[in-house]
ZAMARGU-4260 file (C-alpha; in steps of 0.2 Angstrom, whole numbers, plus 5000, padded with zeros to 4 digits):
<rodrens>
0) 4905/5071/4751 | 4908/5090/4752 | 4898/5093/4768 | 4909/5081/4776 | 4923/5087/4770
5) 4919/5105/4778 | 4913/5093/4793 | 4929/5085/4792 | 4941/5103/4792 | 4934/5111/4808
10) 4929/5093/4817 | 4938/5089/4833 | 4936/5073/4844 | 4919/5079/4853 | 4911/5084/4838
15) 4915/5070/4829 | 4907/5060/4845 | 4891/5070/4844 | 4889/5061/4827 | 4890/5045/4832
20) 4872/5034/4836 | 4869/5035/4854 | 4871/5015/4855 | 4888/5020/4845 | 4894/5029/4861
25) 4887/5018/4874 | 4896/5001/4865 | 4913/5011/4865 | 4908/5017/4886 | 4902/4998/4889
30) 4918/4989/4880 | 4934/5001/4885 | 4937/5010/4898 | 4950/5020/4891 | 4936/5028/4879
35) 4928/5035/4895 | 4945/5042/4899 | 4949/5048/4885 | 4932/5057/4882 | 4934/5065/4900
40) 4951/5074/4895 | 4943/5082/4880 | 4927/5086/4885 | 4926/5106/4891 | 4934/5113/4910
45) 4918/5112/4916 | 4908/5098/4911 | 4925/5090/4918 | 4918/5098/4934 | 4899/5093/4933
50) 4907/5073/4930 | 4917/5074/4946 | 4906/5080/4957 | 4893/5066/4952 | 4905/5055/4950
55) 4904/5046/4968 | 4886/5052/4973 | 4879/5035/4984 | 4867/5024/4975 | 4854/5032/4985
60) 4856/5048/4977 | 4856/5041/4959 | 4848/5055/4951 | 4853/5073/4953 | 4840/5086/4953
65) 4842/5100/4939 | 4840/5112/4953 | 4854/5105/4961 | 4867/5104/4947 | 4866/5123/4943
70) 4868/5128/4960 | 4884/5123/4956 | 4887/5139/4944 | 4891/5154/4944 | 4871/5166/4940
75) 4881/5175/4928 | 4879/5180/4909 | 4896/5171/4908 | 4894/5157/4920 | 4876/5151/4912
80) 4883/5150/4895 | 4895/5139/4901 | 4887/5130/4912 | 4875/5128/4896 | 4884/5123/4881
85) 4892/5111/4897 | 4876/5102/4898 | 4873/5100/4880 | 4890/5090/4878 | 4888/5080/4893
90) 4871/5074/4885 | 4877/5075/4870 | 4889/5062/4875 | 4876/5053/4884 | 4886/5055/4898
95) 4872/5064/4908 | 4855/5057/4906 | 4841/5067/4906 | 4826/5062/4919 | 4809/5068/4916
100) 4798/5071/4929 | 4780/5061/4920 | 4762/5063/4927 | 4752/5050/4932 | 4739/5048/4914
105) 4758/5048/4903 | 4767/5036/4917 | 4759/5019/4908 | 4773/5025/4895 | 4786/5019/4905
110) 4779/5003/4908 | 4786/5000/4891 | 4802/4992/4883 | 4818/5002/4891 | 4825/5003/4873
115) 4810/5016/4869 | 4811/5025/4888 | 4827/5032/4881 | 4824/5034/4865 | 4812/5044/4869
120) 4819/5058/4884 | 4832/5061/4874 | 4819/5066/4860 | 4812/5077/4874 | 4829/5083/4880
125) 4834/5088/4861 | 4816/5102/4865 | 4823/5108/4880 | 4839/5108/4892 | 4829/5109/4908
130) 4823/5090/4911 | 4820/5087/4930 | 4834/5075/4936 | 4851/5070/4927 | 4860/5054/4931
135) 4876/5049/4924 | 4879/5035/4913 | 4881/5020/4921 | 4897/5012/4914 | 4905/5027/4913
140) 4906/5031/4932 | 4910/5013/4935 | 4924/5016/4921 | 4931/5032/4931 | 4928/5026/4946
145) 4940/5012/4947 | 4951/5023/4935 | 4952/5034/4951 | 4953/5021/4965 | 4965/5009/4959
150) 4980/5006/4947 | 4976/5002/4930 | 4984/4993/4919 | 4989/4998/4902 | 4979/4992/4888
155) 4994/4985/4880 | 5005/4974/4887 | 5023/4979/4882 | 5035/4968/4875 | 5051/4971/4889
160) 5062/4961/4881 | 5063/4973/4868 | 5071/4990/4869 | 5067/5005/4870 | 5063/5015/4853
165) 5070/5034/4855 | 5060/5047/4852 | 5072/5057/4840 | 5068/5041/4826 | 5049/5041/4829
170) 5050/5061/4827 | 5062/5057/4811 | 5049/5042/4804 | 5033/5054/4808 | 5041/5067/4799
175) 5045/5059/4783 | 5030/5050/4784 | 5019/5065/4782 | 5030/5076/4772 | 5027/5061/4757
180) 5005/5064/4761 | 5010/5083/4760 | 5021/5081/4745 | 5007/5069/4737 | 4995/5082/4737
185) 5005/5099/4733 | 5018/5092/4717 | 5014/5094/4702 | 5021/5077/4693 | 5015/5064/4706
190) 5015/5050/4693 | 5036/5054/4695 | 5037/5055/4713 | 5052/5046/4717 | 5043/5041/4737
195) 5022/5044/4734 | 5011/5039/4748 | 5003/5022/4751 | 4985/5020/4741 | 4975/5024/4756
200) 4982/5038/4760 | 4980/5043/4739 | 4961/5036/4741 | 4958/5048/4761 | 4967/5062/4750
205) 4954/5060/4735 | 4935/5056/4748 | 4942/5072/4759 | 4939/5084/4744 | 4957/5089/4744
210) 4961/5083/4728 | 4950/5081/4714 | 4950/5075/4696 | 4957/5084/4681 | 4953/5069/4671
215) 4955/5049/4672 | 4973/5051/4679 | 4976/5068/4683 | 4972/5077/4700 | 4974/5094/4705
220) 4973/5102/4723 | 4958/5109/4728 | 4955/5126/4740 | 4950/5114/4754 | 4968/5107/4750
225) 4975/5123/4754 | 4966/5126/4767 | 4972/5108/4775 | 4993/5114/4770 | 4988/5130/4784
230) 4982/5118/4799 | 4995/5111/4811 | 4998/5092/4810 | 4987/5089/4824 | 4974/5095/4812
235) 4979/5088/4798 | 4981/5070/4805 | 4963/5071/4813 | 4956/5078/4796 | 4962/5059/4787
240) 4959/5049/4805 | 4941/5056/4803 | 4938/5051/4786 | 4947/5035/4788 | 4933/5029/4801
245) 4920/5037/4791 | 4928/5025/4776 | 4930/5011/4785 | 4912/5009/4794 | 4905/5012/4776
250) 4915/4996/4770 | 4905/4984/4785 | 4920/4974/4782 | 4930/4979/4797 | 4922/4987/4816
255) 4927/5005/4815 | 4920/5005/4835 | 4937/4992/4837 | 4947/5003/4830 | 4941/5022/4838
260) 4944/5012/4855 | 4961/5006/4849 | 4964/5025/4844 | 4960/5031/4861 | 4972/5020/4869
265) 4986/5026/4860 | 4987/5037/4873 | 4991/5025/4888 | 5003/5019/4875 | 5023/5025/4879
270) 5032/5030/4863 | 5043/5020/4862 | 5038/5004/4870 | 5038/4990/4857 | 5018/4982/4855
275) 5015/4965/4848 | 5006/4965/4833 | 4999/4946/4835 | 4994/4949/4853 | 4977/4942/4858
280) 4974/4959/4867 | 4971/4968/4847 | 4955/4963/4837 | 4955/4957/4821 | 4949/4973/4813
285) 4962/4982/4824 | 4975/4972/4818 | 4967/4976/4802 | 4973/4995/4804 | 4988/4996/4808
290) 4996/4996/4793 | 4987/5009/4791 | 4989/5020/4806 | 5005/5018/4801 | 5003/5026/4785
295) 4996/5040/4794 | 5012/5043/4805 | 5000/5038/4824 | 5011/5022/4824 | 5027/5014/4818
300) 5029/4997/4814 | 5046/4986/4816 | 5052/4972/4807 | 5027/4969/4804 | 5030/4962/4820
305) 5028/4975/4834 | 5024/4993/4833 | 5023/5007/4845 | 5015/5024/4846 | 5024/5040/4837
310) 5023/5056/4849 | 5007/5062/4837 | 4999/5048/4838 | 5001/5049/4856 | 4997/5066/4860
315) 4982/5067/4846 | 4969/5059/4858 | 4979/5064/4874 | 4970/5079/4876 | 4986/5092/4875
320) 4999/5096/4864 | 5016/5094/4863 | 5026/5107/4854 | 5042/5097/4858 | 5035/5079/4853
325) 5033/5084/4835 | 5039/5099/4828 | 5035/5101/4811 | 5018/5106/4801 | 5018/5102/4779
330) 5039/5098/4779 | 5055/5107/4786 | 5063/5123/4782 | 5078/5130/4786 | 5080/5149/4787
335) 5096/5162/4790 | 5087/5179/4795 | 5095/5195/4782 | 5094/5212/4789 | 5087/5222/4774
340) 5069/5215/4764 | 5079/5223/4745 | 5081/5209/4734 | 5101/5214/4733 | 5102/5211/4749
345) 5092/5195/4753 | 5101/5187/4738 | 5117/5191/4744 | 5114/5188/4761 | 5108/5170/4754
350) 5123/5166/4745 | 5137/5172/4761 | 5127/5160/4772 | 5125/5146/4765 | 5140/5139/4774
355) 5135/5142/4789 | 5123/5134/4801 | 5102/5133/4797 | 5087/5135/4808 | 5073/5128/4807
360) 5056/5138/4802 | 5039/5133/4799 | 5033/5125/4783 | 5012/5130/4782 | 5008/5131/4801
365) 5010/5148/4812 | 5006/5136/4827 | 5017/5125/4824 | 5037/5124/4821 | 5047/5114/4811
370) 5061/5102/4812 | 5079/5103/4803 | 5086/5092/4795 | 5097/5085/4807 | 5088/5087/4821
375) 5091/5102/4827 | 5076/5111/4838 | 5075/5128/4840 | 5062/5141/4846 | 5057/5160/4841
380) 5048/5167/4827 | 5046/5155/4812 | 5042/5162/4796 | 5051/5164/4779 | 5044/5172/4765
385) 5047/5192/4763 | 5035/5199/4748 | 5041/5216/4741 | 5031/5229/4731 | 5038/5224/4714
390) 5030/5206/4716 | 5046/5197/4721 | 5045/5185/4734 | 5061/5177/4744 | 5057/5162/4753
395) 5073/5156/4763 | 5070/5140/4765 | 5078/5122/4755 | 5063/5110/4759 | 5057/5104/4742
400) 5038/5101/4748 | 5040/5122/4751 | 5046/5125/4735 | 5029/5113/4728 | 5017/5123/4738
405) 5026/5142/4734 | 5027/5135/4714 | 5006/5135/4716 | 5003/5152/4716 | 5022/5159/4711
410) 5032/5158/4694 | 5048/5154/4702 | 5064/5162/4696 | 5080/5153/4702 | 5086/5146/4716
415) 5100/5150/4728 | 5110/5140/4746 | 5094/5143/4758 | 5085/5153/4746 | 5073/5154/4731
420) 5068/5166/4721 | 5049/5170/4714 | 5037/5182/4709 | 5018/5184/4709 | 5013/5184/4689
425) 4995/5190/4685 | 4996/5171/4674 | 5003/5161/4692 | 4986/5169/4701 | 4975/5166/4689
430) 4982/5148/4689 | 4980/5146/4706 | 4964/5152/4708 | 4955/5142/4694 | 4961/5126/4707
435) 4948/5134/4719 | 4963/5144/4729 | 4955/5160/4734 | 4963/5175/4734 | 4963/5179/4755
440) 4969/5159/4755 | 4983/5167/4746 | 4987/5181/4755 | 4984/5174/4771 | 4997/5160/4770
445) 5009/5175/4765 | 5006/5185/4782 | 5006/5170/4792 | 5022/5162/4785 | 5031/5184/4784
450) 5047/5182/4789 | 5052/5188/4809 | 5061/5204/4799 | 5042/5209/4792 | 5034/5205/4809
455) 5046/5218/4819 | 5045/5235/4806 | 5029/5245/4807 | 5025/5240/4789 | 5013/5228/4784
460) 5019/5210/4782 | 5011/5209/4764 | 5011/5226/4758 | 4995/5232/4752 | 4997/5236/4737
465) 5004/5216/4732 | 4983/5211/4742 | 4973/5224/4730 | 4983/5216/4714 | 4981/5197/4719
470) 4960/5205/4725 | 4960/5213/4707 | 4965/5195/4695 | 4952/5187/4709 | 4938/5198/4703
475) 4942/5194/4685 | 4937/5176/4688 | 4920/5186/4696 | 4912/5196/4684 | 4897/5187/4684
480) 4887/5176/4697 | 4876/5161/4695 | 4862/5157/4701 | 4852/5141/4702 | 4834/5146/4697
485) 4818/5143/4689 | 4808/5151/4675 | 4791/5154/4673 | 4777/5158/4657 | 4766/5153/4647
490) 4753/5158/4661 | 4736/5158/4653 | 4729/5173/4658 | 4738/5192/4664 | 4730/5186/4682
495) 4739/5172/4684 | 4756/5180/4679 | 4751/5194/4691 | 4746/5184/4708 | 4760/5173/4703
500) 4774/5187/4702 | 4766/5196/4716 | 4769/5178/4728 | 4787/5177/4723 | 4792/5195/4728
505) 4782/5189/4743 | 4793/5178/4747 | 4809/5186/4740 | 4818/5173/4727 | 4811/5185/4713
510) 4828/5189/4702 | 4821/5194/4684 | 4803/5197/4676 | 4796/5205/4661 | 4781/5210/4659
515) 4777/5212/4641 | 4778/5193/4638 | 4774/5187/4656 | 4786/5178/4661 | 4799/5178/4678
520) 4814/5171/4686 | 4814/5164/4705 | 4827/5157/4714 | 4828/5138/4714 | 4825/5139/4733
525) 4808/5147/4732 | 4800/5136/4719 | 4790/5121/4728 | 4783/5135/4740 | 4776/5146/4724
530) 4771/5129/4716 | 4762/5127/4730 | 4754/5144/4728 | 4751/5141/4710 | 4742/5125/4712
535) 4731/5128/4727 | 4726/5146/4723 | 4725/5146/4700
</rodrens>
């Protein structure tokens, strides 16, 4: 589970598809032309060019010699590296199928089962990227040819009798849905939240390792959860979408491939247009997933009868991120830009600005902007935190979500209109560290969300003394380092002890030894090798 947690944090669409079995990828290409178009959008630019060069080759040139493909790329170090990576992606996604020329002696292998031949070729390709020929997946090529040569209808038929849903409403609903999720993640009193997320979302937060159990009833945010809050909205949603697909595949009650195909279709639907939930164009598995996708903010359900994709749902699989379609990451915050970073002027500026109009700043991601509660959007600097050398922190925000996030590692002192004042203390930092949040994550968060006045000045965004002290507090918890180890003792004689000790040193796994008592400790990773040596030689 921890391994899957690390994978989902950094995995994008292409990386996820590369983990699927060949038969699953092939079934997606056969059943859904929208999958083929989505994959084409997502692959690297050079891979797109290779596909387009091979898409309309005549049938007699079905097999393309490797030398021909290599001539399409400039023979420079960078060009070769990009070409190699593009081929790895195309072959892993089964878009390019490598073909290996066999000798007369081994030609009998080709007379067997075609599926077995394909598996053998794929295994051989895993060892080398130099086959004799390449051929394009027939279903992938056919679907793309039709899409390019004819006007392909939308995957679902819209209900023209119903008016369009405004993008402003969709943005508001999506923001509200996602804020519920993030507030639940950072809240210290989750049971008292007036509007918690659905059970599906709570389960996904636990499965991804963003929350960990303290006891039978209480959970706390983990280090992975804090990293999750620093991601932009699209990366956050994809993390939970990946886990949802994985969870549905484990149950076996629904077809996760059909759900994945529907997600690809979202990129070809129009945000705002309404579609019938009971349509025959949707499979039972896809209808089953609609409420869960609504909880994830990918679609908006109207009166339990119709739905429309949200901007996040549309752009998540369209291959492009629209910063104006949805401009929030983990909550909204209002900001006034003070001219001084001193505590006195900061407080007075916030008090005098309480009646002024506010502008949006981001919440926890440097790459995403925030949306003001009233829906106004602004560009430009988006930081809102000022850290002073006296360990005081001033956050120009009135977002409850932001305050919950800051309370993870700050002792909040008081709240003014549009301003929250807190203090970095040993107790607050140690509390965060014990929850799995690292000193680097805290410092990175403060730097990422530094106020524009701090960014413009010549001084660092976070004073060096503050960073050093946070690292020192972290070092208090890391005075001892534990390693999984194995103890070897009770040797029959001195010779056995000496030979075993020499072997442990050769393996580089020796941690401690005591020649008087004839015992030593090694790393657990070397236990099997040393045990095998002792059995064979002693």
